[in-house]
ZADO-1210 file (C-alpha; in nm, 4 decimals, padded with zeros to 6 digits):
<atoms>
<atom x="-01.4324" y="00.5369" z="01.9036" code="LYS" pos="1"/>
<atom x="-01.7158" y="00.7917" z="01.8667" code="ILE" pos="2"/>
<atom x="-01.8158" y="00.9550" z="01.5281" code="GLN" pos="3"/>
<atom x="-01.7851" y="01.3307" z="01.5481" code="HIS" pos="4"/>
<atom x="-02.1130" y="01.5151" z="01.5090" code="PRO" pos="5"/>
<atom x="-02.1743" y="01.6355" z="01.1368" code="ASN" pos="6"/>
<atom x="-01.8753" y="01.4680" z="01.0049" code="ILE" pos="7"/>
<atom x="-02.0347" y="01.3230" z="00.7087" code="MET" pos="8"/>
<atom x="-02.1311" y="01.6808" z="00.5662" code="ARG" pos="9"/>
<atom x="-01.7547" y="01.8085" z="00.6380" code="MET" pos="10"/>
<atom x="-01.6165" y="01.5082" z="00.4610" code="VAL" pos="11"/>
<atom x="-01.8540" y="01.5604" z="00.1603" code="CYS" pos="12"/>
<atom x="-01.7681" y="01.9197" z="00.1346" code="VAL" pos="13"/>
<atom x="-01.3787" y="01.8264" z="00.1512" code="ASP" pos="14"/>
<atom x="-01.4089" y="01.5696" z="-00.1315" code="PHE" pos="15"/>
<atom x="-01.6222" y="01.8135" z="-00.3360" code="PHE" pos="16"/>
<atom x="-01.3463" y="02.0684" z="-00.3313" code="ILE" pos="17"/>
<atom x="-01.0698" y="01.7861" z="-00.3956" code="LEU" pos="18"/>
<atom x="-01.2720" y="01.6537" z="-00.6791" code="GLY" pos="19"/>
<atom x="-01.2773" y="02.0200" z="-00.8262" code="GLY" pos="20"/>
<atom x="-00.9023" y="02.0513" z="-00.8001" code="ILE" pos="21"/>
<atom x="-00.8544" y="01.7209" z="-00.9374" code="ALA" pos="22"/>
<atom x="-01.0818" y="01.8205" z="-01.2415" code="ASN" pos="23"/>
<atom x="-00.9076" y="02.1361" z="-01.2902" code="PHE" pos="24"/>
<atom x="-00.5716" y="01.9925" z="-01.2909" code="LEU" pos="25"/>
<atom x="-00.6479" y="01.7094" z="-01.5252" code="GLU" pos="26"/>
<atom x="-00.7912" y="01.9787" z="-01.7654" code="GLY" pos="27"/>
<atom x="-00.4794" y="02.1755" z="-01.7875" code="LEU" pos="28"/>
<atom x="-00.3719" y="02.1735" z="-02.1702" code="PRO" pos="29"/>
<atom x="-00.0511" y="02.0013" z="-02.2579" code="PHE" pos="30"/>
<atom x="00.0365" y="01.8839" z="-01.9366" code="LEU" pos="31"/>
<atom x="-00.1416" y="01.5267" z="-01.9510" code="ASN" pos="32"/>
<atom x="-00.2056" y="01.5185" z="-01.5869" code="LEU" pos="33"/>
<atom x="-00.5042" y="01.3079" z="-01.6351" code="ASP" pos="34"/>
<atom x="-00.2559" y="01.0190" z="-01.6987" code="TYR" pos="35"/>
<atom x="-00.1722" y="01.0140" z="-01.3183" code="LEU" pos="36"/>
<atom x="-00.5220" y="00.9228" z="-01.2219" code="SER" pos="37"/>
<atom x="-00.5679" y="01.2103" z="-00.9941" code="ILE" pos="38"/>
<atom x="-00.9633" y="01.2044" z="-01.0140" code="ARG" pos="39"/>
<atom x="-00.9422" y="00.8449" z="-00.9954" code="ASP" pos="40"/>
<atom x="-00.7373" y="00.8488" z="-00.6741" code="THR" pos="41"/>
<atom x="-00.9630" y="01.1135" z="-00.5264" code="VAL" pos="42"/>
<atom x="-01.2619" y="00.8966" z="-00.6115" code="ASP" pos="43"/>
<atom x="-01.1105" y="00.5772" z="-00.4620" code="GLN" pos="44"/>
<atom x="-01.0021" y="00.7883" z="-00.1354" code="PHE" pos="45"/>
<atom x="-01.3529" y="00.9355" z="-00.1429" code="CYS" pos="46"/>
<atom x="-01.5245" y="00.5821" z="-00.1327" code="ASN" pos="47"/>
<atom x="-01.2693" y="00.4579" z="00.1436" code="ILE" pos="48"/>
<atom x="-01.3127" y="00.7586" z="00.3785" code="MET" pos="49"/>
<atom x="-01.6869" y="00.7624" z="00.3193" code="LEU" pos="50"/>
<atom x="-01.6999" y="00.4001" z="00.4315" code="HIS" pos="51"/>
<atom x="-01.4748" y="00.4468" z="00.7215" code="GLN" pos="52"/>
<atom x="-01.7618" y="00.6792" z="00.8447" code="LEU" pos="53"/>
<atom x="-01.9475" y="00.3660" z="00.9339" code="ASP" pos="54"/>
<atom x="-01.7701" y="00.2519" z="01.2504" code="LEU" pos="55"/>
<atom x="-01.9655" y="-00.1015" z="01.1931" code="SER" pos="56"/>
<atom x="-01.7327" y="-00.1546" z="00.8722" code="LEU" pos="57"/>
<atom x="-01.4182" y="-00.0844" z="01.0719" code="GLU" pos="58"/>
<atom x="-01.5388" y="-00.3646" z="01.2983" code="ALA" pos="59"/>
<atom x="-01.5844" y="-00.5862" z="01.0004" code="ASP" pos="60"/>
<atom x="-01.2100" y="-00.4695" z="00.8888" code="ASN" pos="61"/>
<atom x="-01.0961" y="-00.5869" z="01.2443" code="LEU" pos="62"/>
<atom x="-01.2616" y="-00.9194" z="01.2076" code="ASP" pos="63"/>
<atom x="-01.0882" y="-00.9496" z="00.8460" code="ARG" pos="64"/>
<atom x="-00.7496" y="-00.8665" z="00.9779" code="PHE" pos="65"/>
<atom x="-00.7767" y="-01.1180" z="01.2639" code="ASN" pos="66"/>
<atom x="-00.8769" y="-01.3589" z="01.0222" code="LYS" pos="67"/>
<atom x="-00.5863" y="-01.3023" z="00.7991" code="ASP" pos="68"/>
<atom x="-00.3416" y="-01.3204" z="01.0758" code="PHE" pos="69"/>
<atom x="-00.4999" y="-01.5654" z="01.2921" code="ALA" pos="70"/>
<atom x="-00.1911" y="-01.8162" z="01.2473" code="ASN" pos="71"/>
<atom x="00.0576" y="-01.5624" z="01.3015" code="ASP" pos="72"/>
<atom x="00.1518" y="-01.4886" z="01.6804" code="ASP" pos="73"/>
<atom x="00.3506" y="-01.1899" z="01.6081" code="GLN" pos="74"/>
<atom x="00.0847" y="-00.9780" z="01.4776" code="VAL" pos="75"/>
<atom x="-00.2560" y="-00.8778" z="01.6320" code="GLN" pos="76"/>
<atom x="-00.5077" y="-00.6329" z="01.6111" code="PHE" pos="77"/>
<atom x="-00.7756" y="-00.5311" z="01.8729" code="PRO" pos="78"/>
<atom x="-01.1148" y="-00.7326" z="01.8368" code="ARG" pos="79"/>
<atom x="-01.4276" y="-00.5394" z="01.8137" code="PRO" pos="80"/>
<atom x="-01.7039" y="-00.6071" z="02.0611" code="ILE" pos="81"/>
<atom x="-02.0112" y="-00.6223" z="01.8336" code="HIS" pos="82"/>
<atom x="-02.2777" y="-00.6206" z="02.0818" code="GLU" pos="83"/>
<atom x="-02.1307" y="-00.2692" z="02.2269" code="LEU" pos="84"/>
<atom x="-02.1067" y="-00.1101" z="01.8765" code="SER" pos="85"/>
<atom x="-02.3083" y="00.0685" z="01.6346" code="THR" pos="86"/>
<atom x="-02.2320" y="00.2586" z="01.2920" code="PRO" pos="87"/>
<atom x="-02.1503" y="00.5564" z="01.5118" code="LYS" pos="88"/>
<atom x="-01.9567" y="00.3781" z="01.7973" code="LEU" pos="89"/>
<atom x="-01.6926" y="00.1322" z="01.7969" code="LEU" pos="90"/>
<atom x="-01.5792" y="-00.0859" z="02.1163" code="THR" pos="91"/>
<atom x="-01.2762" y="-00.2836" z="02.0890" code="GLU" pos="92"/>
<atom x="-01.0561" y="-00.4859" z="02.3209" code="THR" pos="93"/>
<atom x="-00.7564" y="-00.2903" z="02.4992" code="PHE" pos="94"/>
<atom x="-00.4408" y="-00.3766" z="02.3391" code="CYS" pos="95"/>
<atom x="-00.0918" y="-00.2867" z="02.5351" code="SER" pos="96"/>
<atom x="00.2224" y="-00.1971" z="02.4204" code="GLY" pos="97"/>
<atom x="00.4867" y="00.0827" z="02.3436" code="SER" pos="98"/>
<atom x="00.4799" y="00.3077" z="02.0335" code="PRO" pos="99"/>
<atom x="00.7317" y="00.1462" z="01.7570" code="ILE" pos="100"/>
<atom x="00.9343" y="00.4852" z="01.7440" code="LEU" pos="101"/>
<atom x="01.0439" y="00.4059" z="02.1126" code="ASP" pos="102"/>
<atom x="01.2259" y="00.1177" z="01.9648" code="TYR" pos="103"/>
<atom x="01.4488" y="00.3363" z="01.7766" code="LEU" pos="104"/>
<atom x="01.7137" y="00.3323" z="02.0497" code="THR" pos="105"/>
<atom x="01.6810" y="-00.0518" z="02.1210" code="ALA" pos="106"/>
<atom x="01.9717" y="-00.3066" z="02.0595" code="ASP" pos="107"/>
<atom x="02.0538" y="-00.3756" z="01.6970" code="GLU" pos="108"/>
<atom x="01.9176" y="-00.7151" z="01.7148" code="ALA" pos="109"/>
<atom x="01.5857" y="-00.6149" z="01.8242" code="THR" pos="110"/>
<atom x="01.5477" y="-00.3412" z="01.5746" code="ARG" pos="111"/>
<atom x="01.6524" y="-00.5759" z="01.2915" code="LYS" pos="112"/>
<atom x="01.3956" y="-00.8237" z="01.4095" code="ASP" pos="113"/>
<atom x="01.1333" y="-00.5474" z="01.4532" code="LEU" pos="114"/>
<atom x="01.1974" y="-00.4094" z="01.1041" code="ALA" pos="115"/>
<atom x="01.1570" y="-00.7243" z="00.9235" code="TYR" pos="116"/>
<atom x="00.8431" y="-00.8199" z="01.1311" code="LEU" pos="117"/>
<atom x="00.6873" y="-00.4952" z="00.9986" code="GLY" pos="118"/>
<atom x="00.8026" y="-00.5303" z="00.6525" code="LEU" pos="119"/>
<atom x="00.6851" y="-00.8730" z="00.6365" code="THR" pos="120"/>
<atom x="00.3390" y="-00.8060" z="00.7799" code="THR" pos="121"/>
<atom x="00.2958" y="-00.5239" z="00.5173" code="THR" pos="122"/>
<atom x="00.4031" y="-00.7480" z="00.2295" code="LEU" pos="123"/>
<atom x="00.1627" y="-01.0303" z="00.3275" code="LYS" pos="124"/>
<atom x="-00.1240" y="-00.7861" z="00.3061" code="MET" pos="125"/>
<atom x="-00.0031" y="-00.6757" z="-00.0235" code="ILE" pos="126"/>
<atom x="00.0653" y="-00.9842" z="-00.1887" code="PHE" pos="127"/>
<atom x="-00.1153" y="-01.2510" z="-00.0112" code="LEU" pos="128"/>
<atom x="-00.4093" y="-01.1294" z="00.1539" code="ASN" pos="129"/>
<atom x="-00.5349" y="-00.8227" z="-00.0627" code="ASP" pos="130"/>
<atom x="-00.6389" y="-00.6410" z="00.2447" code="PHE" pos="131"/>
<atom x="-00.4145" y="-00.3525" z="00.3259" code="ILE" pos="132"/>
<atom x="-00.4017" y="-00.1295" z="00.6254" code="HIS" pos="133"/>
<atom x="-00.4202" y="00.2186" z="00.4603" code="GLY" pos="134"/>
<atom x="-00.3046" y="00.4149" z="00.7814" code="ASP" pos="135"/>
<atom x="00.0177" y="00.2341" z="00.8828" code="LEU" pos="136"/>
<atom x="00.2063" y="00.5344" z="01.0124" code="HIS" pos="137"/>
<atom x="00.4109" y="00.4740" z="01.3684" code="PRO" pos="138"/>
<atom x="00.1195" y="00.6074" z="01.5784" code="GLY" pos="139"/>
<atom x="-00.0623" y="00.3195" z="01.4665" code="ASN" pos="140"/>
<atom x="00.1798" y="00.0546" z="01.5419" code="ILE" pos="141"/>
<atom x="00.2519" y="-00.0793" z="01.9013" code="LEU" pos="142"/>
<atom x="00.5195" y="-00.3291" z="02.0105" code="VAL" pos="143"/>
<atom x="00.5310" y="-00.5700" z="02.2946" code="SER" pos="144"/>
<atom x="00.6188" y="-00.9376" z="02.3533" code="ARG" pos="145"/>
<atom x="00.4167" y="-01.2306" z="02.3081" code="ASN" pos="146"/>
<atom x="00.3885" y="-01.5487" z="02.5457" code="ALA" pos="147"/>
<atom x="00.6900" y="-01.7027" z="02.3844" code="ARG" pos="148"/>
<atom x="00.8896" y="-01.3827" z="02.4390" code="GLY" pos="149"/>
<atom x="00.8845" y="-01.2791" z="02.0913" code="LYS" pos="150"/>
<atom x="00.8129" y="-00.9532" z="01.9496" code="LEU" pos="151"/>
<atom x="00.4414" y="-00.8695" z="01.8841" code="LEU" pos="152"/>
<atom x="00.3067" y="-00.5980" z="01.6947" code="LEU" pos="153"/>
<atom x="-00.0196" y="-00.4444" z="01.7579" code="THR" pos="154"/>
<atom x="-00.1902" y="-00.2513" z="01.4535" code="LEU" pos="155"/>
<atom x="-00.4615" y="-00.0092" z="01.5353" code="LEU" pos="156"/>
<atom x="-00.6932" y="00.1924" z="01.3461" code="ASP" pos="157"/>
<atom x="-00.8223" y="-00.0097" z="01.0884" code="CYS" pos="158"/>
<atom x="-01.0942" y="00.2069" z="00.9369" code="GLY" pos="159"/>
<atom x="-00.8884" y="00.2860" z="00.6458" code="LEU" pos="160"/>
<atom x="-00.8250" y="-00.0327" z="00.4016" code="VAL" pos="161"/>
<atom x="-00.7248" y="-00.1021" z="00.0525" code="ILE" pos="162"/>
<atom x="-00.8556" y="-00.4053" z="-00.1219" code="GLU" pos="163"/>
<atom x="-00.8042" y="-00.4327" z="-00.5074" code="PHE" pos="164"/>
<atom x="-01.0190" y="-00.7209" z="-00.5976" code="GLY" pos="165"/>
<atom x="-00.8977" y="-01.0405" z="-00.7880" code="PRO" pos="166"/>
<atom x="-00.8364" y="-00.8527" z="-01.1224" code="LYS" pos="167"/>
<atom x="-00.6448" y="-00.5429" z="-00.9965" code="GLN" pos="168"/>
<atom x="-00.4611" y="-00.7727" z="-00.7416" code="HIS" pos="169"/>
<atom x="-00.3313" y="-00.9842" z="-01.0227" code="GLU" pos="170"/>
<atom x="-00.2050" y="-00.6751" z="-01.1957" code="THR" pos="171"/>
<atom x="-00.0442" y="-00.5283" z="-00.9161" code="VAL" pos="172"/>
<atom x="00.1466" y="-00.8774" z="-00.8297" code="ILE" pos="173"/>
<atom x="00.2514" y="-00.8824" z="-01.2065" code="LYS" pos="174"/>
<atom x="00.3835" y="-00.5354" z="-01.2138" code="ILE" pos="175"/>
<atom x="00.5684" y="-00.5239" z="-00.8862" code="LEU" pos="176"/>
<atom x="00.6584" y="-00.8844" z="-00.9203" code="GLY" pos="177"/>
<atom x="00.8446" y="-00.7682" z="-01.2572" code="SER" pos="178"/>
<atom x="01.0026" y="-00.4801" z="-01.0628" code="PHE" pos="179"/>
<atom x="01.1340" y="-00.7029" z="-00.7890" code="ALA" pos="180"/>
<atom x="01.2918" y="-00.9387" z="-01.0620" code="ARG" pos="181"/>
<atom x="01.4422" y="-00.6343" z="-01.2200" code="ARG" pos="182"/>
<atom x="01.2625" y="-00.6986" z="-01.5461" code="GLN" pos="183"/>
<atom x="01.1862" y="-00.3336" z="-01.6306" code="GLY" pos="184"/>
<atom x="01.0837" y="-00.4145" z="-01.9974" code="TYR" pos="185"/>
<atom x="00.8310" y="-00.6551" z="-01.8727" code="GLN" pos="186"/>
<atom x="00.7104" y="-00.3977" z="-01.5921" code="ALA" pos="187"/>
<atom x="00.6830" y="-00.1056" z="-01.8235" code="GLY" pos="188"/>
<atom x="00.4816" y="-00.3371" z="-02.1042" code="LYS" pos="189"/>
<atom x="00.2391" y="-00.4597" z="-01.8336" code="LEU" pos="190"/>
<atom x="00.1796" y="-00.1024" z="-01.7380" code="MET" pos="191"/>
<atom x="00.0813" y="-00.0196" z="-02.0925" code="VAL" pos="192"/>
<atom x="-00.1162" y="-00.3403" z="-02.1248" code="ASP" pos="193"/>
<atom x="-00.3216" y="-00.3098" z="-01.8227" code="THR" pos="194"/>
<atom x="-00.3797" y="00.0783" z="-01.8457" code="SER" pos="195"/>
<atom x="-00.7262" y="00.1721" z="-01.8605" code="SER" pos="196"/>
<atom x="-00.6426" y="00.4818" z="-02.0867" code="LYS" pos="197"/>
<atom x="-00.3548" y="00.4770" z="-02.3080" code="CYS" pos="198"/>
<atom x="-00.3451" y="00.7295" z="-02.5900" code="GLN" pos="199"/>
<atom x="00.0195" y="00.6664" z="-02.6593" code="ALA" pos="200"/>
<atom x="00.1263" y="00.5932" z="-03.0222" code="GLY" pos="201"/>
<atom x="00.3848" y="00.3188" z="-03.1026" code="GLU" pos="202"/>
<atom x="00.6625" y="00.5367" z="-03.0403" code="LEU" pos="203"/>
<atom x="00.5475" y="00.6786" z="-02.7128" code="ASP" pos="204"/>
<atom x="00.4838" y="00.3089" z="-02.5995" code="VAL" pos="205"/>
<atom x="00.8197" y="00.2348" z="-02.6685" code="LYS" pos="206"/>
<atom x="00.9680" y="00.5285" z="-02.4845" code="MET" pos="207"/>
<atom x="00.7644" y="00.4617" z="-02.1893" code="PHE" pos="208"/>
<atom x="00.9009" y="00.1019" z="-02.1680" code="ILE" pos="209"/>
<atom x="01.2522" y="00.1875" z="-02.2365" code="HIS" pos="210"/>
<atom x="01.2136" y="00.4685" z="-01.9640" code="GLY" pos="211"/>
<atom x="01.0883" y="00.1986" z="-01.7136" code="ILE" pos="212"/>
<atom x="01.3672" y="-00.0270" z="-01.8220" code="GLN" pos="213"/>
<atom x="01.6279" y="00.2531" z="-01.7746" code="GLN" pos="214"/>
<atom x="01.4740" y="00.3366" z="-01.4326" code="ILE" pos="215"/>
<atom x="01.5526" y="-00.0447" z="-01.3022" code="VAL" pos="216"/>
<atom x="01.8702" y="-00.0505" z="-01.4826" code="GLU" pos="217"/>
<atom x="01.9974" y="00.2804" z="-01.3592" code="ASP" pos="218"/>
<atom x="02.1546" y="00.1910" z="-01.0216" code="ASP" pos="219"/>
<atom x="02.2470" y="-00.1829" z="-01.0555" code="ALA" pos="220"/>
<atom x="02.3438" y="-00.1584" z="-00.6872" code="ARG" pos="221"/>
<atom x="01.9949" y="-00.1474" z="-00.5691" code="VAL" pos="222"/>
<atom x="01.6672" y="-00.2967" z="-00.6271" code="ASN" pos="223"/>
<atom x="01.3604" y="-00.1024" z="-00.7451" code="PHE" pos="224"/>
<atom x="01.1633" y="-00.2301" z="-00.4527" code="VAL" pos="225"/>
<atom x="01.4193" y="-00.1346" z="-00.2111" code="GLU" pos="226"/>
<atom x="01.3504" y="00.2493" z="-00.3075" code="HIS" pos="227"/>
<atom x="01.0229" y="00.2395" z="-00.4715" code="ILE" pos="228"/>
<atom x="00.9434" y="00.5858" z="-00.3303" code="GLY" pos="229"/>
<atom x="01.2200" y="00.7522" z="-00.5096" code="ASP" pos="230"/>
<atom x="01.1071" y="00.6572" z="-00.8373" code="TYR" pos="231"/>
<atom x="00.7544" y="00.7292" z="-00.8278" code="ILE" pos="232"/>
<atom x="00.7932" y="01.0684" z="-00.9398" code="ALA" pos="233"/>
<atom x="01.0136" y="00.9476" z="-01.2543" code="ASP" pos="234"/>
<atom x="00.7293" y="00.6904" z="-01.3414" code="ILE" pos="235"/>
<atom x="00.4968" y="00.9589" z="-01.2922" code="CYS" pos="236"/>
<atom x="00.6769" y="01.1869" z="-01.5428" code="TYR" pos="237"/>
<atom x="00.6982" y="00.9245" z="-01.7868" code="LEU" pos="238"/>
<atom x="00.3152" y="00.8695" z="-01.7662" code="ALA" pos="239"/>
<atom x="00.2422" y="01.2283" z="-01.8457" code="CYS" pos="240"/>
<atom x="00.5022" y="01.2547" z="-02.1153" code="ARG" pos="241"/>
<atom x="00.4141" y="00.9323" z="-02.2988" code="HIS" pos="242"/>
<atom x="00.0137" y="00.9517" z="-02.2548" code="LYS" pos="243"/>
<atom x="00.0061" y="00.6190" z="-02.0326" code="VAL" pos="244"/>
<atom x="-00.2366" y="00.6400" z="-01.7644" code="LYS" pos="245"/>
<atom x="-00.1182" y="00.4925" z="-01.4226" code="LEU" pos="246"/>
<atom x="-00.3567" y="00.2894" z="-01.2549" code="GLU" pos="247"/>
<atom x="-00.4542" y="00.3858" z="-00.8844" code="ALA" pos="248"/>
<atom x="-00.3851" y="-00.0010" z="-00.7409" code="ALA" pos="249"/>
<atom x="-00.0167" y="00.0212" z="-00.8763" code="PHE" pos="250"/>
<atom x="00.0401" y="00.3578" z="-00.7005" code="ILE" pos="251"/>
<atom x="-00.1477" y="00.2540" z="-00.3770" code="ASN" pos="252"/>
<atom x="00.0611" y="-00.0590" z="-00.3374" code="ALA" pos="253"/>
<atom x="00.3848" y="00.1114" z="-00.4167" code="ALA" pos="254"/>
<atom x="00.3057" y="00.3753" z="-00.1351" code="LEU" pos="255"/>
<atom x="00.2237" y="00.1034" z="00.1176" code="ALA" pos="256"/>
<atom x="00.5658" y="-00.0600" z="00.0445" code="VAL" pos="257"/>
<atom x="00.7255" y="00.2920" z="00.0901" code="GLU" pos="258"/>
<atom x="00.5709" y="00.3548" z="00.4034" code="ILE" pos="259"/>
<atom x="00.6580" y="00.0528" z="00.5829" code="MET" pos="260"/>
<atom x="01.0155" y="00.0443" z="00.4155" code="GLU" pos="261"/>
<atom x="01.0728" y="00.4041" z="00.5480" code="GLY" pos="262"/>
<atom x="00.9689" y="00.2754" z="00.9068" code="ILE" pos="263"/>
<atom x="01.1925" y="-00.0396" z="00.8650" code="ALA" pos="264"/>
<atom x="01.4720" y="00.1684" z="00.7558" code="SER" pos="265"/>
<atom x="01.4545" y="00.3950" z="01.0582" code="SER" pos="266"/>
<atom x="01.4847" y="00.0936" z="01.2641" code="LEU" pos="267"/>
<atom x="01.7669" y="-00.0977" z="01.0645" code="TYR" pos="268"/>
<atom x="01.9270" y="00.0997" z="00.7778" code="SER" pos="269"/>
<atom x="02.0317" y="-00.2332" z="00.6186" code="ASN" pos="270"/>
<atom x="01.7028" y="-00.3372" z="00.5491" code="THR" pos="271"/>
<atom x="01.6803" y="-00.5738" z="00.2359" code="GLN" pos="272"/>
<atom x="01.3119" y="-00.5482" z="00.1112" code="VAL" pos="273"/>
<atom x="01.3754" y="-00.7840" z="-00.1955" code="ILE" pos="274"/>
<atom x="01.4998" y="-01.0661" z="00.0232" code="SER" pos="275"/>
<atom x="01.1401" y="-01.0778" z="00.2019" code="THR" pos="276"/>
<atom x="00.9514" y="-00.9830" z="-00.1085" code="ALA" pos="277"/>
<atom x="01.0347" y="-01.2328" z="-00.3657" code="LEU" pos="278"/>
<atom x="00.8973" y="-01.5432" z="-00.1884" code="PRO" pos="279"/>
<atom x="00.5964" y="-01.3562" z="-00.1311" code="MET" pos="280"/>
<atom x="00.5747" y="-01.2477" z="-00.4959" code="VAL" pos="281"/>
<atom x="00.6329" y="-01.6256" z="-00.6014" code="ALA" pos="282"/>
<atom x="00.3439" y="-01.7397" z="-00.3485" code="LYS" pos="283"/>
<atom x="00.0948" y="-01.4718" z="-00.4700" code="ALA" pos="284"/>
<atom x="00.1767" y="-01.5522" z="-00.8498" code="GLU" pos="285"/>
<atom x="00.1174" y="-01.9466" z="-00.7635" code="PHE" pos="286"/>
<atom x="-00.2230" y="-01.8314" z="-00.5972" code="MET" pos="287"/>
<atom x="-00.3185" y="-01.6553" z="-00.9333" code="HIS" pos="288"/>
<atom x="-00.1623" y="-01.9474" z="-01.1483" code="LYS" pos="289"/>
<atom x="00.0486" y="-01.6924" z="-01.3144" code="LEU" pos="290"/>
<atom x="00.3681" y="-01.7971" z="-01.5066" code="GLN" pos="291"/>
<atom x="00.6952" y="-01.6315" z="-01.5707" code="TRP" pos="292"/>
<atom x="00.9482" y="-01.7288" z="-01.8194" code="ARG" pos="293"/>
</atoms>
């Protein structure tokens, strides 16, 4: 991978424009769009992208991913060749495989195994490793077989990563864990308590928490985590209406789940996210020494 000439200037101009648009939207009166953390999200994305322009950092990301999945023989990443890499040039080991979308026509058992393998990998990144591949579209996922004949995922293009840090990671685990257990009231309360900007009065707080609880309870046949993308718009509406600022960490984690859930559902329509997520939520809570009633 070779850095494009003048890419730093072009990216900085792009983010200057995006920052201006974010400021304009958040400044619109009466809409309360600042509670969607638009500017915070742009700033976070800017920091991620500027770091991505240093290809030596992508090499470090590959080292971290290889370490995180060292004991998993069904997930692999290219390995950086540090002696042949610089901040403007990244040299990696070659990984063979077929694009994951080629498996849409595979037999049902293979599609099911592949769907759960991808989902498990993503949830491990979010709940256990706090180091998430930020660009997991199908073009960055190859599939092959390992030495035991098992399916093997190869994840490419690891320049874009999300890492929350201990405090934000704990917050994400608490909120998504509450949603996974269908504890809407608890999830809403946590979103208020951990909000960095909450100008809601007592009534607005109650209405926001009730709204979150209602989202979880509306359809008893499904779990929030199974259809998290469908509810993001509803949560954003509640945040604007009741002046509760959503934390970018929650949005990023929710979208990461939604992207892989979409791929998994395309492979196997009956994929159950919650059965895979709950054991990892429990492990993550134990890791952070969290206790639930």
